[in-house]
N, C-alpha and C positions, 0 to 999 in steps of 0.2 A: 129438532123442533117438535114440541108437543102439539096435541090437537088444539090447545087453547090459542096457539099462534097461527093456526091454519088460515083464518080470515085475512092475515097480513099479506099472503101471497096468492091466495086462490082468486081467480077471476070472479068479480061480484057484479050481479045485476042490480045496480043502484035504484032502478025504477021499481023493482019488486022488493028490495031490501035496502031502503035508504039509510038505515041505521046500522048497517053491517060493520062499518069501520068503528063507529062510536061504541059498539057493543064490546069491543076488545079492550081490556083494561090497560094493556101496554100503550095502545094508540091514545086512549083517553089521557093517560098520564103525560104522554109526549106532547099532546096539544096543550095541556095545562102549563107545561114548562115553557113552551113557545110563547104562550100568552103572557107569562110572567116576564119573560125576557123582553118582549115587545112593549109591555106596559098596557094599561087599560085603554087609553085613547086609541092607540094604534090597533090593538086587538079588536076594538069595536068597529074600526074602519075596515079591518080585514074580513071580519065575519058578518058584516052588515050587508043587507041587500039594498040599502038606501044610500045613494051617493050624496055627500055633503062636504063643504069645505072644512078643513081642519085648521086650527090655530097651532102652529108649531111652537111648542114651549121651548124646545131646544135652541130656537133661533134668538131668544131674548138677549143672551149675552152678545151675540153678533150684532143685533140691531142697536144695542146700546153703544157698542164700540164704534160702529160705522156711522151712526146718526149723531149721537150726543157728543162723543169725544172729538169729532171733527166739526162740531157745531157748538162751541162753548157758550155762545150767547144763550142758546136754548137751555143749557144746563144751569146757567146762572140764575134764571128767573124762576120764581115760585110757580108750581103747578096747582091749579085749583079746579075742582069739578065744575063744569058749566051747569047753569040752572035752567036750561031749556034749549030749544032750537037756536035761539039767539041768547047770548048771556047778558042779563040785565044787571047793572051795578050803579052805585053812586060814585060820581066823579067829583072829587074835592077841588073847588076853585078858590077857596079862601079859608083861613083858619080862625076868623073872628077876632075879638079883642077882649081885653080884661081891663077893669077900671079900679083905681084906688078908692077905697070906701071910708066913710066916717066910722067912728067906733061902733055905733049902733045903726048904721045906715043899711038900707035894703040893698041886697046884692043885685047888681044889674044883670039882666038876662042877655045872653049872647050865644052864638053858635057858629060853627063852621058853615060855610056855604057849599052847597052841592048842586049838581045838575044830574038828572036821571039820564043815564047813557046805556046804550046797548052795543054789543059787538057780535057780528055774525060768527057762528061756528062753522067754519069752512070744512068741506070734505075734499081731501086731496088724496088721489089714488093713481096707481098705474098698474097695468097687468103685464106680467113678464112670463115668458114660456121657453121651454127647451123641448125639442122633439125627442121622442123615444129613440130614434135612430142615432141622434147626436150623443145621447147619454150612453148608449151601448158602444158607439164608435170611440168615444174618449177612453173608456175602460179597456176596450179591445186593443187600442193603439198604444196603451201604456203611458198616455199623457198625464202629467202630474197636476191636473187641476180638476175642479168640480164645476161643470157648466151650470148646474143649478145655483150654486153659491155665487157664481159670477153674475148671473142675471138678478139674483136677489140683491146683491151689492149694488148693481147698477140702478135698480129700482129705488133703493134707499138713498143713493146719491141724488137721484132726480128729486125725491121728496125733500131731502135736506136743502137742496139748492132753491127749490120753489118756495119752501117755507121761509127760508132766510130772505129771499127777495121780497116776499109778502110782508114780513115783519119790518123790513127797512123802508120799502118804497112802493107798496101797492095799496089800493084802497077800493072800497065798493060804494062810495057815496056820490062822488062827482063824475057823472057819466060823460061829461064833456072832456074830461082829462083822459084822452084815449091814446096818449103816447107816453113812452117811458121817461121823456124829459119834461113832463108836466110838473109844475111846482107841487101839486097835491099828490103826485105819484100816479102810477099807471092804474087805470080803472079796470076792475074785473068784478062783475056783479056777484060772482060766487066766492070772492075772496073776503078780506077783512081790512079794516083801516090800520095801516102800519104807522111807524114812527114819523115818517116824513109828513104824512097827513096831519097827525096830531100836532107836530111842531108848527105847521103852517096855518092851522085853524083853531086849535084849542089852547095851546100853550100861550102865555102872555107874549105880545110882540116885543116887550122889553127884554125877553130872554133870547133874542137873536142878535148876534154881534157879527158885523161884516168886516172882511179884510179883502182888499183888492191886490191880488198878486200879479195882475197884468201891468201894474205901474212900477214893478221892481222895487218894492218898499225896502227901506233900510231898517235895521234893528230887529226886533222880535215881535211883530204885530200879531202873528198867530198865537204865540205863547201868551201875550197880554190879553187877547180876546178870549182865549180859553180860560184864563184866570177869572175874567169878568163873568163868563158864563157859569163857572162853578160858584162864584160869589152870589150870583143872582138866585141860584137854587138855595144856597144857605140862608139868604136874606128872608126867605119865606118858609123856613123851618125844615128844608130838605137836607139830605146828607149825600152829596154826589159821590159815587164810588166807581164810575167807569166812564172812559172815553171810547166811543165807537166811531170808526171811520174806515173808509176804503184805504187801500194801499197808497193811492195817489194823495188823498187828503192827509194822511198821517205823515207822508213824506215831507210835506210843507212844514209841519211841526218839527219833525226830527232834523230837518236841514238847519233850523234855527238852533237846535240844541247842540249840534256838533261843536259850534264855537263856544257855547255857554256851559256845556257839560252840566246840565241840570237834572239829568236822570239821577234819582236818589238811590236806585237799587239796580246796579249793573247786571246782576244775575237774574233779575226779574222776580216777579211774585207769582205764585201758583194760584190762579183764579178758580180752576177746577182741577181735580187730580190728573196730573200728567200734562197740563197746559200752563206754561209760564210765559208771562208778558212783561214788558218794561213798565215802570211807573214814572209819573212826572208830578212835580209839585205844582199845584194850582191853588193859590190862596191858602186856606187852611187844610186843604185836602191833598191826599196822595192818590192819584188817579191812575189805575192800570190802563194801558193803551191796547185796545183789542182791535186788530185788523180784520176786516171783512173782505175776503178776496173776491176776485171776479167782478161781475156786474151787479152784485146784490145791493150795493149802495147807489151806484150810478151818479150821474150829474143831471141837472135840470136847468131850464131856461126861464129867466124872469124878464120883466119889462126892460127894454134897452136896445136890443136883447143882450142879456148877460148870462153867461154860463157859470153855474154855481156847483160846488161840491160841499158836503157838510162834514163837520166833526160834531157828533152828538155827545153831550154831557148828560149823564143819566144818574138818577137815584133808582137803582134797580129794585129797591124794596117796594116801589109803587107800581112796578110792572109785573103782570101776571100772565100765565098761559092758561086760559080756560079750555078744558077739553071734555069731550064725550068719549066713552069707551076706555081708552088708555092714554096716559100722559105722553107716551112715546109711540112710534109707529107699531102697527100690528101687521103680521104677514099671514094671509089666508092661503092655504095650499088646496088647490083644486085637483081632485083625483084624476088620474090619467084616463083619457077618452071620454070624459064627461061631455065634452062638446062634439063628440064624434070623431075627434082627431087624436092620433097617437102622439100626444104631447103632455108634458107636465106643466101646469100653470100655477103661478103665484100672483097674489094681489097684495102688495104692500100699500097700506093706507093709514091716514092720520086725520083726526077730526079735532079742530081747535081754532082758537082765535086769540089775538093779542089784546090784553086789557091794560089800559093806562089809567090807573086810579087817581093820579094826581098830576095833571099836566103842568102845574106850577113847578114841579120838580124835574122838568126837562128843559134843557137849553141847547143852543147850537152856535157853532161858529160857521158862518157862511163864507166860503173862500171863493172869490171870483177868479176863474182861470182863463176865461175868454171874454 
């Protein structure tokens, strides 16, 4: 070893010679190679004296896989940037008319009718963490899993579930609706108006068709009602392309189909890459049947009391997701010991709200089950 390598092994007083290591060309080249391997973002975090959250770019494919692929409704609808803390938009309530004219007659003015609507851009987040001891223990014990990934996955699952519940049956308008079985949907001042609220308040009353399953009806009343709902959308210029319902609600429909064999595509149709669902013929439309598992759709109680569940018929071209930041969840990584504890923290979050631009193009089949 030559004299030029002496600083690599000689004890150094860094207080007197803070640049002793950096002065060595071999050390400098080594540090540069490490930075190249780590990448710019990680290198900045490693050599910075300021602690700040990082956005893990390498997590993006995992986020998409865990959030969108298991939440096909979210992937089906168009994503648009929000235009403020609340998203303001024109909601079409009628498409106007046109008149036959005489040869040289003056063309009659007309226009679609709109109402000015707003939708809250909700902030949904969760903080997840793993202790440094647990991280070391998993590796030391040879266990074949990543505790950080497990927590991130759990956080994304929680975001996915809550977003799905909000899209289907939550609202932030009617404070009196403080139970999950309220016809308007469960109230949360920080959430946004979901599809149950829109169907109950903004969509035409004529777009709701009821079936009473408590009376053991004969024939195919759910199928007939579904066809009427699809036709109601087409009558006002929409193009229904999806039926959304809980596992329970779709079971009533499929029980009728077993005897009729009216599924037009037994192998299903791919609504997003990797997700195939059955289709059903309803009027002039072929409608994919998308199940929403768990309590995301839920049931509700109307005057009677009567317990109802919905099959929602949608023209998804009129449904948007308005977002701030990113269209899908983002994960912030909080450096270890930032809060004074030996733990690694992550904050998965999402900012957005559901926009229904044309309530005329939504309809539902209300199925009474109790």
